[in-house]
C-alpha positions as CSV (number, residue, x, y, z in Angstrom):
1,X,-75.0,22.5,-63.4
2,X,-77.8,20.0,-63.0
3,X,-78.1,19.9,-59.2
4,X,-79.6,23.4,-59.6
5,X,-81.8,22.8,-56.7
6,X,-80.8,23.9,-53.3
7,X,-82.0,23.0,-49.8
8,X,-85.5,24.4,-50.1
9,X,-86.5,23.0,-53.5
10,X,-87.0,19.3,-52.9
11,X,-88.8,18.2,-55.9
12,X,-88.0,15.0,-57.8
13,X,-87.2,17.1,-60.9
14,X,-84.1,18.3,-59.1
15,X,-82.5,14.9,-59.5
16,X,-83.1,14.9,-63.3
17,X,-82.7,18.6,-64.3
18,X,-80.5,19.6,-67.2
19,X,-77.3,21.6,-67.1
20,X,-77.7,25.4,-67.1
21,X,-75.3,27.2,-69.4
22,X,-73.0,29.8,-67.8
23,X,-74.2,29.3,-64.2
24,X,-72.2,31.7,-62.0
25,X,-70.7,30.1,-58.9
26,X,-69.4,31.6,-55.7
27,X,-67.3,29.3,-53.4
28,X,-67.2,29.4,-49.6
29,X,-64.7,27.7,-47.4
30,X,-64.1,27.8,-43.6
31,X,-60.6,27.8,-42.2
32,X,-61.2,25.8,-39.0
33,X,-58.6,25.4,-36.3
34,X,-58.2,21.8,-37.4
35,X,-57.3,22.9,-40.9
36,X,-54.4,25.0,-42.2
37,X,-54.9,27.9,-44.6
38,X,-53.0,25.7,-47.2
39,X,-55.5,22.9,-46.8
40,X,-58.4,25.3,-47.3
41,X,-56.8,26.9,-50.4
42,X,-56.1,23.6,-51.9
43,X,-59.6,22.3,-51.1
44,X,-61.2,25.4,-52.7
45,X,-59.1,24.9,-55.8
46,X,-60.4,21.4,-56.1
47,X,-64.0,22.6,-55.5
48,X,-63.5,25.2,-58.3
49,X,-62.4,22.4,-60.6
50,X,-65.4,20.3,-59.6
51,X,-67.8,23.3,-60.2
52,X,-66.3,23.8,-63.7
53,X,-66.6,20.1,-64.4
54,X,-70.3,20.4,-63.5
55,X,-70.7,23.2,-66.0
56,X,-70.4,26.3,-63.8
57,X,-68.2,29.3,-64.0
58,X,-66.5,30.4,-60.7
59,X,-66.7,34.1,-60.3
60,X,-65.5,34.5,-56.8
61,X,-64.7,32.8,-53.5
62,X,-64.4,33.6,-49.8
63,X,-63.2,32.1,-46.6
64,X,-63.6,32.7,-42.9
65,X,-61.5,31.7,-40.0
66,X,-63.5,29.9,-37.3
67,X,-62.9,27.9,-34.2
68,X,-65.8,25.7,-35.1
69,X,-68.7,25.9,-37.5
70,X,-71.6,28.1,-36.4
71,X,-74.7,26.0,-35.7
72,X,-77.2,28.1,-37.7
73,X,-75.3,29.3,-40.8
74,X,-71.9,27.4,-40.7
75,X,-70.1,30.7,-41.2
76,X,-70.7,33.8,-39.2
77,X,-73.9,35.8,-40.0
78,X,-71.9,38.9,-40.7
79,X,-69.5,37.1,-43.1
80,X,-72.5,35.4,-44.7
81,X,-74.1,38.8,-45.4
82,X,-70.8,40.2,-46.8
83,X,-70.6,37.2,-49.1
84,X,-74.3,37.6,-50.0
85,X,-73.7,41.3,-51.0
86,X,-70.7,40.2,-53.2
87,X,-72.9,37.5,-54.8
88,X,-75.6,40.0,-55.6
89,X,-73.1,42.4,-57.1
90,X,-71.7,39.6,-59.3
91,X,-75.1,38.1,-60.2
92,X,-74.2,34.7,-58.8
93,X,-76.6,31.9,-59.4
94,X,-75.3,29.3,-56.9
95,X,-73.2,29.4,-53.8
96,X,-71.2,26.2,-53.1
97,X,-69.8,25.4,-49.6
98,X,-66.7,23.4,-49.3
99,X,-68.0,21.5,-46.3
100,X,-71.2,19.5,-45.8
101,X,-74.0,21.6,-44.5
102,X,-76.8,20.5,-42.3
103,X,-80.3,20.9,-43.7
104,X,-81.0,23.8,-41.3
105,X,-77.8,25.6,-42.2
106,X,-78.6,25.2,-45.9
107,X,-82.1,26.7,-45.4
108,X,-80.8,29.6,-43.2
109,X,-78.1,30.4,-45.8
110,X,-80.6,30.4,-48.6
111,X,-82.5,33.1,-46.7
112,X,-79.4,35.2,-46.2
113,X,-78.0,34.8,-49.7
114,X,-81.3,34.6,-51.6
115,X,-79.5,32.2,-53.9
116,X,-79.3,28.5,-54.4
117,X,-77.0,26.9,-51.8
118,X,-75.3,23.5,-52.2
119,X,-72.5,21.7,-50.5
120,X,-69.6,19.7,-51.8
121,X,-71.6,16.4,-51.6
122,X,-74.4,17.7,-53.7
123,X,-71.9,19.0,-56.3
124,X,-70.2,15.6,-56.5
125,X,-73.5,13.8,-56.8
126,X,-74.5,16.2,-59.6
127,X,-71.3,15.4,-61.5
128,X,-72.0,11.7,-61.2
129,X,-75.6,12.3,-62.4
130,X,-74.3,14.1,-65.5
131,X,-71.8,11.4,-66.3
132,X,-74.0,8.3,-65.6
133,X,-74.7,6.5,-68.9
134,X,-76.2,3.1,-68.0
135,X,-79.7,2.6,-66.6
136,X,-78.2,1.0,-63.5
137,X,-75.7,3.8,-63.0
138,X,-78.4,6.5,-63.4
139,X,-80.5,4.6,-60.8
140,X,-77.6,4.4,-58.3
141,X,-76.9,8.1,-58.6
142,X,-80.6,9.0,-58.3
143,X,-80.8,6.8,-55.2
144,X,-77.7,8.5,-53.7
145,X,-79.2,12.0,-54.5
146,X,-82.6,11.1,-52.9
147,X,-80.8,9.7,-49.8
148,X,-78.9,13.0,-49.6
149,X,-82.2,15.0,-50.1
150,X,-84.3,13.0,-47.6
151,X,-83.2,14.8,-44.4
152,X,-83.6,18.1,-46.1
153,X,-87.4,17.6,-46.7
154,X,-88.4,18.8,-43.3
155,X,-90.3,22.2,-43.4
156,X,-90.3,22.3,-47.3
157,X,-94.1,22.6,-47.4
158,X,-95.0,24.2,-44.0
159,X,-97.3,26.5,-45.9
160,X,-99.4,23.5,-46.8
161,X,-99.4,21.9,-43.3
162,X,-102.0,19.2,-43.6
163,X,-104.2,18.3,-46.5
164,X,-107.8,17.9,-45.4
165,X,-109.5,14.6,-46.2
166,X,-112.4,14.8,-48.6
167,X,-115.8,13.2,-48.7
168,X,-115.5,9.6,-47.4
169,X,-112.2,10.3,-45.8
170,X,-111.7,10.4,-42.0
171,X,-109.6,12.9,-40.2
172,X,-106.7,14.9,-41.6
173,X,-105.1,13.8,-44.8
174,X,-101.4,13.2,-45.3
175,X,-99.0,16.1,-44.9
176,X,-97.0,17.2,-47.9
177,X,-93.9,15.8,-46.1
178,X,-95.5,12.4,-45.8
179,X,-96.5,12.5,-49.5
180,X,-92.9,13.4,-50.4
181,X,-91.5,10.6,-48.3
182,X,-93.9,8.2,-50.0
183,X,-92.8,9.6,-53.4
184,X,-89.1,9.1,-52.6
């Protein structure tokens, strides 16, 4: 699966990485009050098919009934830890959420799962990236991936904070976030 980069790995290489053989996938869905169990089951089946198309092997899945998504982790923290234990036992590489995650939810989930976390949108963009053949098609997919990545850049490099200016430079240098935005 070439998306292979989750929410905290925002390097340009993530857009152009190569598929990993036998990447183990765990799927997560939320049964919200606005969706029936049938809708969630059908949606997870489609997500499994997408994951296999991208080159992954689905080794498990889980759902949680919710009134509304939890702000910090999308699913409940207890359920996230339960799924994380299952992922550890099955040696899962990537966890794919059926719904779109906010950048903060993705980062929080990566801390809980200690695995790469992606959402449906990232998976679909990855499939397009694998299938694009023309130069224009590849550029369009890369642009879409970078636009999806842009809001997720915040706090990627907090350990670097600000780069200090060198001799002949005034004041603080650019932060790593500013450099990444320029790169994109």
